[in-house]
N, C-alpha and C positions, 0 to 999 in steps of 0.2 A: 272402251272395249275391254272385255274380260279375257284374260289369258289363262290357258291351261298350263301349269308349270309343275315339274319339268315335263318334257323338254320344249324347245321351240316347235311350234306347229306351223307347217306350210300347207295351206289349202291348195288342192289341185282340182280344177274343174274344167268343163268344156261341154259343148252340146253333144247330143247323141252322134256316134260315129266319128268323133274327133280323134279318137285314139288314146283316151285317158289311160287305159290299162297298159298299152304298149309303153307309154312314158313312165307310169308308176313302176313297171317292171324294171326299167333302167335304174331308177332310184333304189329299188330293192336289191339289185345286183351290186350296188355300191355299199350295201350293208345298212340301208336306211329302212326302218320299220314303216310299212304302209298300212294304214287303217282305211279300208275301203267300205264306203257306205253301202254299196251294192251287195258286197259279201255279207255284211252285217244284216241287211234287209232280208237276205235268204236265211241267215242263222236264226233270226228271231221268230220265223214261221216254220222252222223245221219240225218234223214229227216229234211229238212229246213236249214241244214248247207251248206254254199256256196261250200265247197269242194266236196260235193256229185254231184252237177251240173257239176263241172269241170271234175270229173271222168266219168260221163255219156257222156259228150261231147268228151272226149278223147278216151274212150274204147267202146262207143256205149251203147244204152239204154238197150241192153240185160243183162247188169250187174245190172239192177234194177228189183225188184220183180214186176210182172205185174198184180197180182190179189190178192184178199184176204185182210185181215185187215192190212197186212204189205206192201200193194201196194205202190210203189215208194221208198221203202227202198233198201239198198244195198244188192244184192244177192252175198254174199261172195264166195260161191262155184263157181259161174259163173266167177267172177273176178279172183279167184285163178286159175281156169282152163286156162284162157287166159294168165296170166303172168308166170305161171310155165312152160308153153310150149314155151316161147319166152323170151330170156334174155334181148332183147332190150326193150320189153314192161315192163318187171319187173323193169329195170332201170328207165324207164319213170314213172312208178307208184311210185317208191321210191322218185324220184325227186319232185313229187307232195306232197306226204304224209309226208315225214320226216320234212321239214321246219315247217309245220303246227303243227305236233305233238310236235316238240321241243319247239316251242313258247308257247304252252299251258302247257307243262311239267314245263317249267321255271316259268310260272305264278303261278302254283300250289305249286311248291317248295318254292317260295318266300313268299307265303301266309301261309305256314304251321306254326302251333303254338306249336307243341310238342317239347320235349327237343332235338330231332333230327328227321330227316325225312328219310323214305325209298324211294328210287327211284328204282322201280322194272321194269326191261326191259330185254327181252330175247336177244336183240341185243345191249346191253349196250356198249360193246367194239367195235363191228362192226360199230356202228353209232356214235362213239366217245362221247357218253354220260358220260363216266367215267371222262371227264374233269370237270364235275360239282360236282364230288363226292370227299369227304375227304377220304373215305375208300370204298373198294369193297368186298362184301361177295359173294362168288360163291357157289351155291347149286350144289352139285356134286353127280352123280350116274353113274354106268357103262352104256355104250351105249346100251347094250342088255336090260337093265331096261327101258331106255328111249323109246326104240322101243315098248316094250310090253305095257307100260303104255299108250303111245299115241294111239296104236291100240285099247286098251280097252276103252279109253276115247272118241276118235273121230271117230272110225270106218273107218279109212282111210287105203289105201293100203300100203304095204311095200315100193313100189316104191315112193309114195308121201312122206312118212316119210323120206326115204333116201334123197330125193330132199331137204327137209327142213333141215335135218342134214348137208347136203353139203353146204347149204347157211349160216350156222352158223359156228362160230369158232369151232375148235376141242376141245375136253375135255382138251388136253394137253395145248393148247394155253390159254384157260380160267384159268386153274390152275396156269400157269406161271405168270399171271397178278393179281392173287387174293391177297388181303391183309388178308382175312379170308376165310376159307373153312368149309362148313357144309355138312357132309356126310348124304345124305337123303335116303341112302339104309338101314340105321339102323332102328330098331323098332320104329314105330310111337309113342309109349308110352314114348320114351325118348326125343322126339322132344322139348316139352315145356321147359324142364329143360335146354336143350342145347341152346335154343334161349334166355332163361333168363340170361345165363352167358354172351352171346354176348351183350344183352341189358344193363347189368350192365357196361360193358366196354364202350359201345357207349355213355352212359349217362355221362361219365367222359371226353369225347373228348371236 
């Protein structure tokens, strides 16, 4: 396994609706740098970024917002509609996005100054990002909880949530590869103290 040094990299992952951001915010509150693959995925397709032009050329200008203050920005819903309906287009999108995201992730990891750094990625295992991690923390909740939270948060259909779940590793696969597991179905009031225990352990790595 190749390591990014410095610092120690802790991978943080979990299925959709598991509460990864809630947990990573607790680490950030302890002064730990969090490199979030979802944030970087948005950065690399921001207006003015070369990758946005590549996507428009590949999938058509219908994936761009065509009016208002966000004119020219990526219309994520339109792009999602195209790729979730077509496996080949989804593979094509991934082949464009993943190298750019990986390159920027590694740049951020190498620049981190905290005693360790959190690499938060929903597809950490699927995209082999765990190769850059010293340990992996899996945020775990039952699938029924994932579905309910995602519906409340994103207002998407059961069908779309199922499609996203099917594109991710199963709960069992993630748990089998985890070094550490945080049960995020427990009361939110206990989260900070449980993250603090992990923080103390990670500071000693």
